[in-house]
C-alpha positions as CSV (number, residue, x, y, z in Angstrom):
1,X,89.6,100.7,-3.9
2,X,88.1,100.8,-0.4
3,X,88.7,103.7,2.0
4,X,90.5,102.8,5.2
5,X,89.2,103.6,8.7
6,X,91.1,106.9,8.9
7,X,89.9,108.0,5.5
8,X,86.4,107.2,6.5
9,X,86.7,109.3,9.7
10,X,88.3,112.1,7.8
11,X,85.6,112.1,5.2
12,X,82.8,112.2,7.8
13,X,84.4,115.2,9.5
14,X,84.7,116.8,6.1
15,X,81.0,116.2,5.4
16,X,79.9,117.5,8.8
17,X,81.8,120.7,8.1
18,X,79.9,121.1,4.8
19,X,76.5,120.7,6.6
20,X,77.3,123.1,9.4
21,X,78.6,125.7,6.9
22,X,75.2,125.8,5.2
23,X,73.0,128.2,7.1
24,X,69.7,126.6,6.1
25,X,70.7,123.0,6.7
26,X,72.5,123.7,10.0
27,X,69.4,125.4,11.4
28,X,67.1,122.6,10.3
29,X,69.0,119.5,11.4
30,X,69.5,118.1,14.8
31,X,72.6,116.1,14.1
32,X,74.7,117.6,11.3
33,X,77.2,114.7,11.6
34,X,74.6,112.2,10.5
35,X,73.3,113.9,7.3
36,X,76.2,112.8,5.0
37,X,78.1,109.7,6.1
38,X,80.3,107.2,4.4
39,X,80.8,103.8,6.1
40,X,83.4,101.1,5.8
41,X,81.6,99.5,2.9
42,X,81.9,102.8,1.0
43,X,78.2,103.5,0.9
44,X,77.6,107.2,0.9
45,X,74.4,107.8,2.9
46,X,72.4,111.0,2.9
47,X,69.9,110.6,5.8
48,X,67.2,113.4,5.7
49,X,65.3,112.0,8.7
50,X,66.9,114.4,11.2
51,X,65.7,117.5,9.3
52,X,62.8,119.4,10.9
53,X,59.4,118.5,9.4
54,X,59.1,122.1,8.2
55,X,62.4,121.8,6.2
56,X,61.3,118.4,4.8
57,X,58.0,119.8,3.6
58,X,59.5,122.9,2.2
59,X,62.5,121.5,0.3
60,X,62.5,117.7,0.1
61,X,59.1,116.1,0.0
62,X,57.8,117.9,-3.2
63,X,60.4,116.4,-5.4
64,X,62.6,113.9,-3.4
65,X,64.8,112.8,-6.3
66,X,65.5,116.4,-7.4
67,X,66.5,117.3,-3.9
68,X,68.8,114.3,-3.7
69,X,70.4,115.1,-7.0
70,X,70.8,118.8,-6.2
71,X,72.4,118.1,-2.8
72,X,74.8,115.7,-4.4
73,X,75.8,118.3,-7.0
74,X,76.3,120.9,-4.3
75,X,78.5,118.4,-2.3
76,X,80.5,117.1,-5.3
77,X,83.2,119.8,-5.2
78,X,83.9,118.8,-1.6
79,X,84.2,115.2,-2.8
80,X,86.7,116.2,-5.4
81,X,88.7,118.1,-2.7
82,X,88.6,115.1,-0.4
83,X,89.8,112.7,-3.2
84,X,92.6,115.1,-4.1
85,X,93.7,115.3,-0.5
86,X,93.8,111.5,-0.3
87,X,95.7,111.1,-3.6
88,X,92.7,109.4,-5.3
89,X,92.1,110.3,-9.0
90,X,88.5,108.9,-9.3
91,X,86.1,107.0,-7.1
92,X,82.7,105.4,-7.4
93,X,80.3,106.3,-4.7
94,X,77.2,104.1,-4.0
95,X,74.8,106.7,-2.8
96,X,71.7,106.1,-0.8
97,X,69.3,108.9,0.0
98,X,66.8,108.3,2.9
99,X,63.7,110.0,4.2
100,X,61.1,107.9,6.1
101,X,59.9,105.2,3.6
102,X,61.5,107.0,0.7
103,X,64.7,105.7,-0.7
104,X,66.7,106.7,-3.8
105,X,69.9,104.9,-4.8
106,X,72.4,106.2,-7.3
107,X,76.0,105.4,-8.2
108,X,78.2,108.4,-8.9
109,X,81.7,108.4,-10.3
110,X,83.7,111.4,-9.2
111,X,86.9,112.3,-11.0
112,X,89.6,114.7,-9.8
């Protein structure tokens, strides 16, 4: 199943709300609407490049893959809520996490 255009827009608004609700991330990122984005091909992108250098050094760079996994775990309950709202019982997300030349890919299956 591929999300339609309206579902993609809805998801991206939902993801932005998650970022702005987090006091640490919202203070350290220039464009909260670009941190977690799903596009038409259903690739879930986590782009850490807009975080301040201080935030990147303090939280991300020491263990990039651990930060990626931890952020996905923190975001997963929102994914479940989104899927429920859309009437979807399970979904495979092709995740890509980006920071400079660092890249981590992971496929995650989320069940409601």
